[in-house]
N, C-alpha and C positions, 0 to 999 in steps of 0.2 A: 504494500500500500504506500502510495506517495501522496503528499499534500502540495498542491500547486495553487498559486494565486490566480483568481479569475478576473473578470473585468470589474468586479465590485470589490468591496473591502473584505468580504468573507473569503475563506479558503475553500478550495474545491478539492474533494477527495478523488484520487484516481484509483479505482477499485481493481485489484487483481485477484481473480478467483483461483485459489489453489485447489489442486485435486490430488487425491491419494489413489494411485493406481497400484494394483496388486499384480504380480507376475503369475500367470496361470500356465501350468504344464500338466501333461499326463505321463504316468509312469506305470510300469508293470514289473512283476518279478520280485526278486529279493530286495526287501526294504533296506537291508544293510548297505546295499550299493548306492542308495540314494537317501541318505539319512536326513532327518529333519528334527526340529525342536519338539514337535508334538505329533502324535498319530491319533486320528479321530476314527472311532468305529461306532456303528449305529446300534441303538437299543430301541426296540419297538414295544408298544403296549399290546400284548397278546391277550387272548380271552382268559387265560389262567395266570397272568402275571407278566413281568418283563421278559423280553426275548432278545438274546444277543443275535444280531443280524450277521449276514455273511461278512467274513473278515479274513485278514491275512495271517492271523496268529496260528501257532501250532495247535493240533487237535487237543493236546493236553492242556495248554494254556487257555484255549477257548472254553473247554469244558469246565475248568476250575472257575473261570470268570463268570460263565453263565450261571453256575450254582451260587455265586456270591451276589448277584444283582439285587435281589430282594433285601439281603442283609445290609447292602450298601445304601439302601433307601431309594433305589432307582425304580421308576415305574415305566420309563420309556416315553413319558409325556414330552411334547414339544418344548423346546427351550431348556431342557435339562442338559447340563454339561458337567459331568463329574470327572475330576482329575485323579489319576492314580500314577504311581511310579511306572516308568516304562519297562517293558519286557525285553529280554535280549534280542528276540527276533523282530522287534518293532522298529529298530533303527531310530528310536527317538527316546529322549529322556523322560517324556511325559506321555501317558496313555489317557485319552479323553473319551468318555462314554457319552455319546450325544443322543438325546431322544428324538425320534422321528414321528411319534404319535402312534395311532392305532394301526396294527398290521394283522393280516390274515394269511394263513398258510396257502401257498400257491398263488397268491394275489400280488400283482406288481404294486410297489409303493408309488403313489402319485408323484408326479414331477414336483408339484408345489411343496409336498412334504419334504422331499429331498432338498429342494431349494432353501426352504426355511431351516432345515437341520444344518445344512452346510453354512448358511449365513449366520445362524445363531452361534455355532461353534467358533467360526472365525471372528465374529464380533467379540465373544467372550474371551478369546485367546489374545486380545490386544496386549502388546508387550512382548509377545513371542514373534520371532522373525520368520521362521519357516514352518508350515503346517502341511502334513499329508492327510488327505481325506480318503478314508477307506469305507465309503458308504456304498450300498448296492448300486451298481451301474450296469443293468442288463442290456442296455442299448444306448445309442448315441444321444437320444433325447434325454435320458437320465444323466449322462455326463454333462450335457448342456445345462440342465437344471442345477446340478451341483456347482458347476463353474459360475453360473450367474449368481447363485446365492453367496458363494465365496467372494465374488467381485463386489457385491453390494454390502457384505458384512464388514469388509476391510475399509473402515471410514472413520475419520475424526474431524472435528472442526475446532481448531485451536488458534486461528489467525489473530484473535484479539487478546490473547493471553500474554502477559509480560514475562511469564516463566512457565516452563513445562513441568515444574516440580510436582510430583504426584500424578502426572498424566502418563498414559501409556500410548506408544505409537501403534498404529494398526499393523496387522500382519503384512509382511512385505511380499512373501511368495507362498503360493499354494500349489501343491502337487496332488493330483487326483489319481488315486490308485485304481486302475481299471484294466481288464483283459483286452479292452479295445484301444489301448495306447498306440498301437501300430496302425490303426485304421486311418486311411487317408481322409476320411470325412471329418476327423476330429479337429484338424487344424483350423478350418473356417469356423467350426463351432466354438472353439476356445477364443478365437479372435472376436467373434460376435459377442460372446459373453463379456469379454474385456471392454468392448465398446459400449455395451449396454450399461455395464457397471460405471463406466466413466460418465455417461450421460446422466444417469440417475444421481450420481454423487455431485456432479456440477450443479444439477437442479437443487439438491439439498443445500449446497453451500451458498447459492444465491438466496434461497429462502432464509437461511440462518443468519445472513448478514444483518447487523443492526441498522435501523433507519437513518442513523447518523452517517452511515457510510454508503448505504444503497438507497439512492433516490433517483428521480427520472434521468438526470444527466449521467450519473455514474452507471446506472443500469444500461443505458445505451452504449457507454464506453465498454462495459464488461461484455456486452454482446459482440462488439467488434473485436475485442481481445480474444474471446473464445472461438471466434470464427477464423482467426488467423491460420493460414496454411491450408484451409479447406476451400473447395470450389464453390463458394457461396458469395453472393453480393449483399452487402448490408447498406441500407439507406435509412437515414435518420431525418425525421421532421422535427425541427426545433419549434419554439412557440411562435415565431414569426411566420414560418412556412405553414404551420397548423392553422393559423388565422387566415393566411392568404388562400389556402385551399378549402377552408370551411369545415374543419373538424371541430364542430361546436361541442360535442360530447366530451372529448378529452380536454379541451380548453376550459369548459365550464367547470368540470370537476377539479381541475388543477389550479384554477385562478385564485383560490384561497391560500395557496402556499407561496413562499418566496422561492421555492424550487420549482422551476417551470416544467411543464409536462413535455413528453416526447412520444412520438410514434416511430417504431423501428420495424422496418421490413427486411426480412432475411430470406433471400431467394436461393434455392438450389435448383438449377435447370440443366440437367445433363442432356446432351445432344439426342440421345436415343430414348427419351422418356416415353413410356407407354401409358402413363396416367398423370393426372394433375390434381393436386389437392391443396387446400388452403387451411391453415391452422391459425386461429385467432385466440390470443391469450390476454386475460385480465392482469394488468400490472400496476395495481395500487400499492406503491412502496410503503405507505403507511396510511391507515384508515382510522381517523378519529371519529368519523361520521359526519364531519363538517359541522354546519350550524345545527343539524339534528344530531347532537353530540351523543356518542355511545356512553354507557356506564363505564366508570374507570376500571372496574374489576375485569381483569383479563385483557385490557386494551393492548398490553405489550405484545400479545400474540398477533396483533394486526400488522406486524412487520411481515407476516406471511401472506398478506392479501395480494401479493404479486406472484404467487406460485403458478398460476395459469400461464403467465407470460414466460416464466422460467421453463415450464414444461414444453411449450411449443417451440421455444428457442432451441433447447437441447435435443428435442425430437428431430428437428430439421438438420441440425448439425450431425446427429447420429446417422440419419439417412444419407447425408453427404459422405460421411466417413465410411459407411458401408458400401457406398458406390451404387446404390439401388437406382434403377431406371425410372424414377418418378420426378416430376416437377413439383416441388414442395415449397410453399411459401408460408413463413410465419409472420404474423402481424402482432407486435407487442404494443399494447395500448397502455401507456405508462403515465401515471399521475400520482400526486400526493394529495390526499383529501384532508384539508385543514380548515379550521374555523378562523376567520379574520374579517376585517372590514371589507376586503375585496372578494370574499367567498360568495358563491351562489347561495340564494335563499330559497326556502320553501315557497312555492308559487311562482318562481321564475320560469320563463320559457326559453329553451335553447333550441338551436337548429342543428340537427345532426348532419354529418357529411351526406350529401345527396339531396338535402332539402326538407326532410320530414321534421316536424317540430314536436318537442316533448315538454310537457308541464312537469316541473320537478316538485313533487309534493313532499318528498323526503330526501334530503341530501345524503342520507346514509344508504340509499339505494343507488349508489354511484357506479358500481361496477358495470351494470347493464348500460349505462350511458356511454362509457368509454368503449365498451364492446360493440355497441351499435355502430359507432364510427368505423371500427375495424371490420365488422361484418359487411357493411356497405362497400368499403374499399375492396375487400376480398371478392365480393360478388362481381365487381366490374371487370375482373380478369377471367370470368367464366370457368372456374375450376369444375372438376367432376364432382367434387363434394367439398363442403365447408364444415369443419369441426371446430367448435369453440370450447375452450377450457377455462374454468373460472372458479375461484373460491367465492361463489356468488351469494349464497343465502344461508342464514342460520337454520332455516327450515329444512335444509338438506340433512343436517345433523339430527333434527327431531324425527325426520322420516326414516333415515337409513343408518344413523349412528356415525361413529368416528372412522370406520374403516371401509365403508361401502360408498362408492360414488354413484350419483344418479345420472342416467343418460336419457335424454329426451330428443325427439325430432322425427325425421323421416324413418320409417321402418327399415328401409334398405340400408341405412347407415347405422342406426342404433343396433340392429340385429348383428351386423358385422362387427361392431365395436364390442358387443357382449361376447361374441364368439372369440374375438382376439384376446379380450381380457381373461376369459377362462383359460386359454392356452398360456397366456403370459403369467398367470398366477395372481391376478389382481381382482379385487371385488368391485363389480359394476352391476347395477340393477336398472333395467329399463322402467321408466315411468311414463304415464300418459300425458297428453296435453288436452284436457277437456275443453271443448268449445265454449262452455258456459263461463270460463274464466276471462275470456277476451272482453266482454262488455264491462267488466270491473275496471278495465284500464282506460275507459273512455274519459276524455277531458272536456271541460266546458270551454276551454280557451285555446287548446292546441290539438294536434293530430292524435296524441296519445299521452297518457300520464305514466310516470315511471313507477308507480305502485298501484296495486289493485287489491283483489281478494286476499285477505290475510291467511285464511286457511288454505293449505296447499300452496304456500308461498314459493316453494322451489319451482313448481310447475307454472305459476303465474309469471315468474321471472323469465322462464323459457318462452312462454307465450309472447311476452314483450320482445324478446330477442328475435323471434320468428318474423316479426313485422318488418325487420330490416334485411332479411335474406332476399337477395335479388333473384332475377329470372335468368335462365340460360338462353342460349341463342334461339331456342325454339319457343320461347315465351313461357316455359314451365319453371316453377320455383326450383332453384338449385338444391339438390339433396343436401340436407344439413342435419347436424346433431349438436346438442349442447351437453357438456359434461360438467356437472357441479361437483367440485372436489373440496368443498369447504371443510369436511371432516377428515378425509384420508390424506390430505396434503401436509398436515402438521400433527405430529404425535406429542400430545401433552402428557401422556402417561409414561409407563416404563418401556424400555426397549423390548422388542420381541423379534424373533427370527432374524432376518437381515435388516430389520427396520430399527433405526436409532431414534433417539429423542429429537424433537423438533422437526425440521424439514425431512420429508420422506422420499421425495422424487416420484410420488404416485402418478401414474398414467403415462409416463414416458414409455414403459415397456408395452403397454396396451397399444399405443399409437404406432410404434414401430412395427409391432406384429400385425396391426390392421393394414398398414401399407404393404407389408410382405404378402399378406393374404390377397389384397387387391391386385397386386402384380401377378400373383400366381393365376388369378382368374383371367387376366388379360394376356398372359403368355401364349 
């Protein structure tokens, strides 16, 4: 991080997002020939108690260990990680028994259970340099899940610590013990897992930044920095260009802050693209609620209100780094929502990009205002689909809890997103858009109001956003979906699986998988 003078008297932060990458590899055979600091083997929850899973230990050692599981207090539940002294054949000083959850004889362990077990073990082994994961890997998909979990589990955020005393560095290298180590299909699988881990962790690190350091200008700078070396084009609208081009939603929300808003467009356009998608992300770097001020309790968590923009940014960068044949554009709609003498007021009317007017009845319903600008702009490029991602409503948490995102919109897109999420191991649930919600958004003075029916508020917000989705070249509405990640984007509880506290990176994996599925259909 650097501090540079800007045109005013205050100092401008130049934000550099650091990332912790773990080295992934696959090994087979005698562990003594590839020693590590810790060997992880799996324990499952069987019908009659804990079960030691397939492992590289000698038959004698495995039998003795299996008989001791209950005495050690192990159940095989997810997130258990019990350390024991290493055995001679383990090639490691420490043996770790990691829970994978419920197992049944002859039944393959689900990929997500493997992903979480690997991530949990690697997360809890912070401070150890090299780890060997000897979890069941019957096929390449299982290896991919273990690798992804490990890549996401190896993470820390210590950028603003004056000292690292008492802190442990994340695991630096992970070896996956598998009979498939020589399979040629494994190299791209490990490379993809590493890139997915990188994208998820970059998203987390943006979300974890304090609002003193991450604000519209520095968020735009960080996007350019993260994009360096990749085949993408980054375009930034500052406040003057936003005003000139008529982005009234972003300007209206941001005008109460001394930190001026930004719109950032990140384009990945390979020559042989076979599909074209647009991703729009909410980037409220801090949300006080504006004049409609939020309660003070928990307001510090509002630094995470830009998670949607971080997700779409790192999704497009991941697609570029993977070299997928898709034209993907991310629109980062960035503002800071503050109360001041220049802030927008309840009852103000603003003009969204494209000309539609909105009566602002509640300044704390600001995310949908900046997103409206981005959705209109994305529509003008006629993508095959538009997906917007936002920490949009508290109603999402009430409806679906802390870990499940809500997805709404066209069935053709929401169904594909749900399928992609299931494969990626993320929790997403489709919700309807009842037509009776639309009249509640009627305004007496403008085209539409920014709030409506309180009950079902997550869906009402999506109905509002749908009003700004444009038409394709045939005059039909562009296929669109809205993903509300208010709960799953930020973990206020204890760490679990590969998920750390605070920023989670939720939805990046789903969107990458969605694009891969889309390309498979067009191939």
